[in-house]
Steps between C-alpha positions, in 0.01 A plus 500: 500500500148508351441859599846603371431332164158677490670834575755438220230415250298811575806733472656340193165450320382848548835661421531307179140584402557870578834517331368328187191709476668852533752396241238337274327839508809643322692220322664759267643680806620167638667419167691827529630388842598158365688672215683716754607185692604321184708782377667554833585134532639476149209301359455740203390239258273600211276187526449559877397863443261400224292303745510737793134589511362140472767390746392772749136400450578128547686573827210701634253226410723242665522706822115530522443131433768386750356734763151353458644147491670552835177614660282215366766228523499423124794278385712602795795278404548671161409850621735489803787404265408785267475744792838390629671540168340836424582649842851365486561664162347829611682505834832467315387769256389754759797422725744571220300808402516626859866424562633642169237776468397378158124590498350777713146349522429127483146521343377211727166680556507719186449867547242431774750455777856592397774305689866563514732206409579453870133491603427259227790273595387485863140428380630217284697352794185496712308341214776242461452385856129484471517308163743252660241428768241434231753290301575279802131427545426464126407132537217559746332822365194392309205691342241580772662251740289662776197713424528710819868548456472605133205738579730669751764543240248653256354743756848621603613521136178696416577752772859537371401552138213734592737716714746511208223604267405779726856616535548513125147638439444224241224243464764227448426344834139450417569333170749260651268411790213418256678203341638379834155488652348347186738204548407458863134492409573236241667289774198520736249428214694218324691357793790453259821673631698437184230647283477809720880541494497476119222758478708741712801453275295523177336824613837646603642414161201674327532801720879522442452489125226767524736721692813456291331512155283791592784711639731411210256596223391810689621705797535347851170459689651697789772763450734526805744731344536878564373572146160340574175684400423761771863557595651851480852466363656833632378429848677161492823650375567678832502378854175570699497717810646317799709258287832399647794587257802263484807586710838516328848530643801643325810273485818707439799309358859628559826357367849523643722640238807323649377146579196486266281397788136608490260580783126554511325743731142571583367842587545414867849364485631748246497802737672307774774370267616846385669317211475804278773662719741223406681592172576130425127429444291616209133481431396243237122495494179536687226238462146512632369178672145430601501403872121493546241435235205740484175534309518512124257665257285251317620645168870587479594441137244663279650742255384599151757652268493632146745350254697829538550416868248750650324376813124561453374283788344784702348653188336173397370417852348854525290461183126535576434216262758266353498172313806278534578229248751269666734279293787380718679347202411598145669185364246285690197731468187326379383705205164317442296779644741788428251654252223513765745668740601744235128587441450543878796731510355706213165537671662581837712777354192647327342535844805671652648187669873493488647173361847367600642165388755363739777258406857414579593497125760710344417778260577303183278211600214720617512703172487186300207364706303825453556507128422122453161532676422862403448610856369839597680516831866518611703291743683605809769310694415319822689205657375165376458345847286796612285459192453131575385600846251756374281266297524126410447548132728599209351730388287605795284808540465728804291803553589761763357827626730721706734204570223266612455174310126479407522212250722216369443268205666207330569546125232240431242711666554850362248736651276745312555872549192503724650246737796717574282734716 
């Protein structure tokens, strides 16, 4: 039983730390996912939507602290209850999402590792079993109950987090490991297990706040999205060579004019049926059904339209130098630094850089916004969800050359014209 509990602590602790850290890296993106869940489940309450970002940040912080607490054995009684309630709630949520196809991606690991609702549901079921094991032993797990035992947990956890950091090409692992090992040093120096456990929790809280505040007031520390700096957008809008396309099958529906009965046929069964030779049957419809999923391009929904309806996506992506000013919702756009952005646009245009502002707003709203702020650039239409994905700032700034993103900035950090190149 001891080894089973140790295994459960290692898996649960590290998964919660990892899940919390990758979402704390982008609490704004996590708030978008929470909003999607709330809307789909009918919880479209104004007060709830007004606290989405702090709620998202708080959940990320809680995950990190609970993960560290499981590893060091800090307040296991309270933590095990919290884990059980949290995993119970999210298991129901992901289960309903999977069964009723409510949300396509759960957001459990942010954009770092996208999971389908079913994958997330199965993951939560496994976590539920492991958390129940910890819960049943909650009265005997103490901080540093055995030095050798805890050291083993730390070494294995370090290997897991280090491997995840390498996989994501992010220094996150090193940062988390620093405060874990500081705590174990405190234990060996002070010989006070409770003090060392408190140090681990305190450092994890400080680190969580650093992540969530830093990535809310600026862009995420690590960008996992297809619009990250260095990514070529046109290349990601098509399937690479060797990709497997999805396989579809046609379903033909025929109706009996006499009895009203309907029958469905696949391509294979249709030819054998010869139903078209029977005058009592008439064709109703043909539907296409996916029978085998294939590879999907990383960007499938990017389109840039003029307010007259002209698609200028290819034209914009082919520009040698282009500045994008991204405002997913003009009603919510922060205008504190709009004059600095306007000045940057003016300087960029003087140097031959094309400037396109992208928004989901209608023509009347965008004209009013331009007039109110005396802007020297025009807005074009792009889907709001796509714009949220591009840059976690409203407004946000992107600089591209021949379709490759070379720079992204938060509106609080407007670059100089020299920084664009």
